[in-house]
N, C-alpha and C positions, 0 to 999 in steps of 0.2 A: 178419515184418522188414520195417523201412520203408525205402525208397529213399534214396540218399544225395542230395544236392542236385545233385552232379556228373553223377549218372546221370540223374536227371530232366531237367537242363537239355540233356544230349546228345540225348536222345530228344525233347524238345519243339523243339529247332532243327532236328533233323534230320526231323520230321514237317512242321514249318512250312515248311522250305526245298522239301521234295518236294510237298506237298500243299496248303500254305497254311491247314491246319488250325492252329487257336489251341489249345495245351494249356496251359492256364493254372495257376498254383500253386494246390494244392488237388486236382488230379487224379492225384497220385502214385499212389493206389490203383488207378485204370485201368490206368495204364502197368504196376503191378505185376502187376494180375490179367491183363492181356492178354500179358505177355512171358513169364510165369512158364512156361506149357507148352513154349516154345521154350527156355527156360533148363534144363527137366528133359530136355527132350529132347537137348540138347547134353551133358548130364552135368555141368552146371554147378550149385555149392552154391547158387545164388540168382540174383535179376534183376541184382544188383549186378555179380556175376562175369560173367554172360553180356554184359552192356553192354560191361563193361572189354575183352572178348574181341572185341567187334564193333568196338569205337573202335581196337582195336590193330591187327586184322587189316585193316579196311577192305576188306572183300571186298563187292563189289556185292551178290552173292545175299543175303548177312545184312544188308547196309542195308535191302534191299527187303522181306525178312523181317520187319523191325522196323516198317517203314512200313505195310507190310500188316496187319500184327496190330493196328496202332492205328487204322486206317481201315476197318476191316471192321465191318460193322452187323448187328445183327438184323434179320430181317424177317418178313414173314408174307403170307399170299396176302389179295388185295383189303384190303391194311390201310388202315383208317379207312373209313367209309361214305361221305362227301361226295364224294370226287373221282369214285367210280364213279356214284354217283347222279347227280350233274352232269354226268357224261359220258351216261349214258342220255338225260336228261330236257332238258338245256340246251345243252351243246355240239356233239353231233352234231345236232340240230335246227337248231340256228345254222348248222352248216357246210352242210347240206342246203338250207336256205333260199337262202342265197347261191349255192351251187351246186347246182342241180336235179339235175344229172346227176354224183352223186359217185361216179365210177368208181374214183378212187383216193385212198387216204388214207395219210399219213405221219405217223409218230409219232417222238419221240426221248424214251426213257427213261433219263436221265441217272441216274448212280450207282445201277445196277440191281441190285447185290449179286448173290445167288445165282439170280436171275431170276424171283422170284414176282411182282414188280410187272409186268413186260413181259409174262409169260405171263398175267397177270390182266387185262392191258389186251387181250391177244389173244382169249381167252375172251370179253370183254364185246364187242368188235368184232364177233366171228364171230356171237354171237346177235342181235345188233341189226342189222348189214348184211347178212349172209348172204353168198353167193360173188358177187353182182354187183359188190361191191367189192373193189379189191384193196388190201388192206392191207400196209404195209411198216413193221416197227417197227425202228428202231436203238436197241439197248440198250447203253449204255457203263457201264465201271466203271474204277477205279484199279488193282484188284486182278486180278491174272491167276488168282489161287487162285480166286476166287468166278466168274470168268468161266467156268472150266473146267467147274465143277460147273452152271453155267446152261446153258452148250452141252450139255451132256449130257442136261439136261431130265430127271434121274433123282432122286428124293425119297424119304425114308424115311416110314415111317407116321407118325413124331411130327412130320415137317416139313409132311407134308400135313394133319395134325390142326390145326394152327395156321391156322386162318381159311379152308381151302378147303371150301365147301359140298357135300355128299354128291352133289348132281345134277352139280354140276361136275365131281367126280371120275369118276363114272360114265362121264360123256360124253366128257370130254377126257384120261383116263389110261387105261392098262393095266397089269397085275400084271407085274413083273419080279423074279421072286424075292421077296424080302422087301420089296423097295421099287415104287415106282409110277413110271412112264415117261410123260412127256408125248406126247400123240399127235403124230406126225409132221406131219400138215397145218398144226399149230399153230407147231411149230419151224420149217417152211420161212418162215413169214411174219417171222421175227425173226433179225436180223443183231447177234451179239454182236461188241464190239472193245473194246480198250483204250482208255481216253482220260483225259486228267487235265482237270478243268475249267478249270485254269489256260492250257490251250492252243487252239489254233483248233477250233471246234466241229465236228461230223462234217457232211458235205456236205448243205445244205438243198435246197429249203426245207422244212420242216415244218408240217404243219397243227396239231399238237398236241405240245407239250412237258412231260414230267413231270419236274420237278424239286423232289423232295419232301425235305424235312427234311435239307437239305444247308447252306443259306446261312448258318443260325444257328451254323454252326460258323466263318465267316469274319469277317474285320474289314471295316468299310465299304468302304473302297476296293475289295477282292477282290470284295465282293457287287456292287459297280458294274460290275466289269469283266466278271463272269460273265454278268450281265443284260444287259450291252451285247453279247455275242456270242451270247445265245441271241435277243435282238432281230433281229440280223441273219439268222438262219436260219429265222425263224418268220414264214409268211405273214401278210400283212394279213388281218385277221380271223381269225386263228389263236388258240389258246389256250395260256397256259401255267399249268400247275399247280404251286403251292407246298405245302409243309407247312401245317399248321394254324397253327402259331406264327410262320411267314413272311409277309412282304409285300414288295412293292414301294415303298410308301408311305414316302416320306422317305428313300429309297435310289436311285430311279431314276424320273425324271417321265415316262419315255416310255412309261407303263403305264397302261391304264384297269383300275381293280377293278371287277370285276361281281359283285355279291351273287348268289349260286347255293346251293340248298338251305340247309344250315347253315354255308356258309362261303362263300370266293369265289374265283374264279378271275380270270384278267388277260389283258386283250389288248393287243398292240401298238399304240400311237399312231402313225398315219403320215398326218400331215395331216389328221386327223379321226379320230374314232370312230364305231363303229356300235354300235347297240342290239342287245340279244339279242331276236330274236323270240319270240313266246309259244311254248311248247313245243306240239308237234302233239297230244301226250297226257299226261296227268298221272297214268297208271297207275304205280304202284310195284311194284317186286319183293317178292317176299314176304322175310321176315325169315329169315334162315339163322342156326343157332345158331355162334358162332365163339368163340375162346378170348378175344377182347378184348370191350370193349362192343359189346353187339348192334347191327349196323347195320340200315338200312332197304333196303339192297341188298348182295349179297356185299362184305363190307369188303376193299383190297390190302393200292428200297428203292432215297453216293457211296458208289455206296456211297463215299462220299468225307466221310462224317461220322465220328462216333465212337459214338454211341449212338443207336437210332432209335427 
């Protein structure tokens, strides 16, 4: 059953006003597939009937449920190889070169979804930096639902099968019934909090900001506003990591693009730019089998996008 134009327009307007995500015509199938479980749960005959009920009642929990359903993304561990390879071989060596005593490292994982990205970052940093560096990761998302799972750090076998290498599973997880529980020492390094990218950013400064696969869903003005907020909380010499299909070029001129590995990262321009130092090591991590294209390092989520 296809949606009526009235239903789609209401949902698109609601999502745009609350998250700035643009649901263009042609995304009716996405709206229907995401809202159908909610419609069935509420005993409605279909999505049109469900949305009519939401529009009539205007209850805040129902409106939130619609927005969260449309802004919840799929994710996986170590999604894509490039950011994590670049973290090991370029970004951390660069930060170490500029700060010989790297005793503290702060990271913002924006749009973290159910937690796979910040936990992947935490595992990577733990292996590279060790206990001598205190790491603090602020992980944010628009959805309370996904944040609750992220805070719990408990994942099903199916979820851990999506990109988590066996050595990482053994080292950083324990069995909890039929599921897997992330190690407490990793959970302590991460603070999860609700955040809308349209609002003021978390309290900085940060050395690294992961803002991946998010900007593609916003219009140009919103992209510029978000990048401006990130710029203000990123340390000079810090790094911004975007998705493979995203760039600051042509959007915000206050960033320097730095080619790394098979992609790029970005550094804020503060009255001059700094070149990346030559990495201290060129060793690469072994390739692990994952459910996505095989990476060179364990591959890693707005959650404020629509599909990741």
